C-alpha positions as CSV (number, residue, x, y, z in Angstrom):
1,W,-16.0,82.7,62.8
2,L,-14.4,81.2,59.8
3,R,-14.1,82.5,56.5
4,N,-13.1,80.7,53.4
5,H,-11.1,82.1,50.7
6,P,-11.0,79.1,47.9
7,L,-8.6,80.0,45.2
8,K,-9.0,78.4,41.9
9,L,-6.3,79.6,39.1
10,E,-6.4,76.8,36.9
11,V,-7.4,73.0,36.8
12,G,-5.5,70.9,39.7
13,L,-4.2,74.1,41.3
14,T,-6.2,75.4,44.5
15,L,-5.3,77.4,47.5
16,E,-7.7,77.4,50.2
17,T,-7.3,79.7,53.3
18,Q,-9.7,80.2,56.1
19,I,-9.4,83.1,58.7
20,Q,-10.4,81.7,62.2
21,A,-10.8,85.4,63.7
22,Q,-11.4,84.0,67.0
23,N,-8.3,82.0,67.6
24,R,-6.3,84.5,65.4
25,L,-5.1,82.0,62.8
26,V,-5.5,81.6,59.4
27,R,-5.5,78.1,57.9
28,G,-4.5,77.2,54.2
29,K,-4.3,74.5,52.3
30,N,-3.0,73.5,48.8
31,A,-3.5,70.0,46.5
32,G,-1.4,70.4,43.7
33,S,1.7,72.1,42.6
34,L,2.2,75.2,44.3
35,T,4.1,78.5,42.6
36,P,5.3,82.0,44.7
37,S,2.8,83.5,42.4
38,L,0.1,81.2,43.4
39,W,0.9,81.6,47.2
40,L,0.8,85.7,46.4
41,D,-2.4,85.9,45.2
42,C,-3.8,84.0,47.8
43,L,-2.0,86.7,50.5
44,K,-3.8,89.5,48.4
45,S,-7.1,87.4,48.8
46,L,-6.8,87.7,52.3
47,L,-5.7,91.4,52.8
48,A,-8.8,92.4,50.9
49,D,-10.8,90.5,53.6
50,P,-11.8,92.9,56.4
51,E,-11.9,90.2,58.9
52,Y,-7.9,89.5,58.3
53,D,-5.5,90.8,60.4
54,T,-1.8,90.5,59.5
55,R,-0.9,89.6,62.9
56,Y,-2.9,86.7,62.6
57,D,-0.7,83.2,62.8
58,E,-0.7,81.2,59.7
59,I,-0.4,77.4,59.3
60,W,0.0,76.2,55.5
61,D,-0.4,72.7,55.1
62,F,1.3,71.6,51.8
63,R,1.4,67.8,52.3
64,E,-1.1,67.4,49.5
65,N,1.3,69.3,46.9
66,T,2.8,67.3,43.7
67,Q,4.9,69.9,43.6
68,I,6.9,73.2,45.4
69,S,8.0,75.1,42.9
70,C,10.6,77.7,43.9
71,T,13.8,79.2,43.1
72,F,15.9,81.0,45.3
73,E,15.2,84.0,43.1
74,E,11.7,83.6,43.6
75,C,11.6,83.2,47.4
76,E,13.1,86.3,47.6
77,K,11.0,88.3,45.4
78,F,7.8,86.5,47.1
79,L,9.3,88.0,50.5
80,G,10.2,91.5,49.1
81,A,6.3,91.6,47.7
82,E,5.2,90.1,51.4
83,A,7.1,93.0,53.1
84,T,5.3,95.4,51.0
85,L,1.9,94.0,51.4
86,R,2.2,93.3,55.1
87,P,5.0,94.5,56.7
88,D,3.8,94.2,60.4
89,T,4.9,90.8,60.6
90,S,7.1,90.4,63.5
91,E,3.9,89.6,66.0
92,R,3.0,86.2,64.2
93,R,4.0,83.2,63.5
94,V,3.7,80.8,60.5
95,A,3.9,77.3,60.0
96,I,4.5,75.4,56.8
97,V,3.7,72.0,56.7
98,V,5.3,69.3,54.1
99,G,4.8,65.7,53.4
100,D,8.1,65.1,51.3
101,E,11.9,65.5,51.2
102,A,11.9,67.4,48.4
103,S,9.3,70.1,49.6
104,Y,10.7,69.9,52.9
105,G,14.4,71.0,51.6
106,I,12.6,74.3,49.4
107,A,10.8,75.2,52.6
108,R,14.0,74.9,54.7
109,M,15.7,77.2,52.0
110,F,12.6,79.3,52.5
111,Q,12.5,79.3,55.8
112,E,16.6,80.5,56.2
113,L,15.9,83.2,53.6
114,A,12.9,84.5,55.6
115,D,15.2,84.4,58.7
116,S,17.8,86.1,57.2
117,R,15.7,89.4,56.2
118,G,14.5,89.0,60.3
119,H,11.4,86.9,59.7
120,G,12.1,84.6,62.7
121,G,8.7,83.5,63.3
122,L,8.5,80.8,60.3
123,R,9.0,77.0,60.7
124,V,8.8,74.2,58.9
125,F,7.1,70.9,59.9
126,R,6.8,67.8,58.8
127,N,3.7,67.1,60.9
128,L,0.4,68.9,61.5
129,D,-0.1,68.2,65.0
130,N,3.9,69.4,66.2
131,A,2.9,72.5,64.2
132,E,-0.3,73.4,65.7
133,Y,1.6,72.9,69.4
134,W,4.1,75.2,68.2
135,I,1.5,78.0,66.6
136,D,-0.2,77.9,70.2
137,G,3.2,79.3,71.6
138,A,4.7,76.6,73.0
139,Q,8.6,76.3,73.2
140,V,9.2,73.6,70.9
141,G,12.3,72.0,72.0
142,F,12.9,69.6,69.0
143,P,13.9,70.0,65.7
144,A,11.3,71.0,63.3
145,C,9.5,67.9,61.9
């Protein structure tokens, strides 16, 4: 059972999610520019879907982004809003896959901030296969890549 959630805010900004209830997984993909407000709008769309469970693991594929725009303050604000919207995050894993060095740096900043807030289930990868392997429950013995 798959349910797609395309979220188009303006020309060039698209964030699509797919709920795979049988796998307890959400897959997200973004092309264009990614901002915390776009990601938060996507989360609100998911929460409105009765098939969505906040304990589902997530893979966010941001390899086709042209830009990830997120300051430290915006990341803090997003994490605070996310904690309010879905407080039961301890059971899920979140993999963020990026395609360039700048996006990797911003995503790692986001990971460190999430870790400091008690959400250790978030990792950043440069490779989708490694992210999927980790999401499947493997104890990956290599650095995020």
